N, C-alpha and C positions, 0 to 999 in steps of 0.2 A: 368643331370638326371631329369626325369619328374615323377610326382606321379600320379598313376591311381588307381581306385578301382580294386580289385582282380577279380571282376565279369566280367571284360572286356577280361580276359585271361584264366578263369578257370570256372569249374562247380563244384558244391558240393552237398552233401547229408548228412543228419544227423539224428540221432536217439538217444534214451536213454535206459538205463537199470538201474533202481534204482536211485542213485544219481550221475551217470556217463553219460557223453555225448560223443558220437562218431561222428566225422566229417570226411568224406572222401572228398578229393579235387582232381580233375582231370584236367590235362592239355590236350590241343588238339593235341600237338605235342612235339617233343623233345626240341625245342628251348624254348617254353613256360615252359616246365617242369624244365629246367635248371634255369630259372628265379624264379620259385616257390621254388626250392631247396635253392636258395640264400635268397629269401625275406620272405618266409613263414616258419619261424622257430617256434619251440615250445615256446620259450621265447616270440617272437612277438605275437603269438596267445594268450598266457597267458595275456600279456599287453592289447591286444585288448578286451579281456573279463574281464578285471579288474572290480571287484564288482559283477560279475556273477559267475566266476569260482574261488573258493577258494582253490582248491587243485592242484595237479600236473598235468601238461600237457605233454603228451609224443607224439612224432611224429614217425610214422612208414613209411618208404619209400618203395614204390612198383614200382620200375623203369620199369619193363617190360610192365606196363599199364599206364606210366606216371602219377602216382597217389601218394598220401600220405594219411595217416590216422592219425587223432589226437584223442587221448583218454583224455578227460578232467574229472578229478575226483572232487568230492565235488562241482558239477556244478548246482544242481537243488534245493538247499535249503533243502536237505534231501531226495528228491525223490517225485514222484507223489502224494502219499497220505499224505506225512509228511510235505510238504512245505506250506508256507503261500503266495508264489508267485502266481500272477494271471495266468501266463503261466507256468505251471509246467512240460512241456515236452521239450525234446531236439530237436524237429523237426525244430524249428525256428533258431537254431544255424547256420545252413549252410548258410541261407540268411544273417544272421548277419555277419558271417565271410567274405562273399563275398563283404561286404562294407569296409573291411579293405584296406588301401592304401598300395601300393607297389611301388618301384622305377623301372623304365625302362629307356632306352636311351631316350634322348630329342626328338627324332623323333618318339617315341612310339614303336620303334623296341624292340623285345624281345631277341636280341643278347646278349651274355655274356658281362659283363663289367669288 
């Protein structure tokens, strides 16, 4: 297995509401989506955001569009006007998640293992 950043096989978009961040991740095709299902779990996303997300991370799968949505609670230090964080919005979370490393076949293939 080889490790690559998620950004090489997916796109993402994120936003916030209060102290909750929402991150949508999209695969370009079914093979990439199968890898995302295996590699981008709620627990792995929670670990990736350790120190930033203090609450529950829930994954919702949307298979008909090869996508998944993560809802991260207690992720903004209280929310826009309550936090002491320099960047108090959830917009940057998609870019951050795309830096997460996932495992693919040694040849970079997205086939199931």
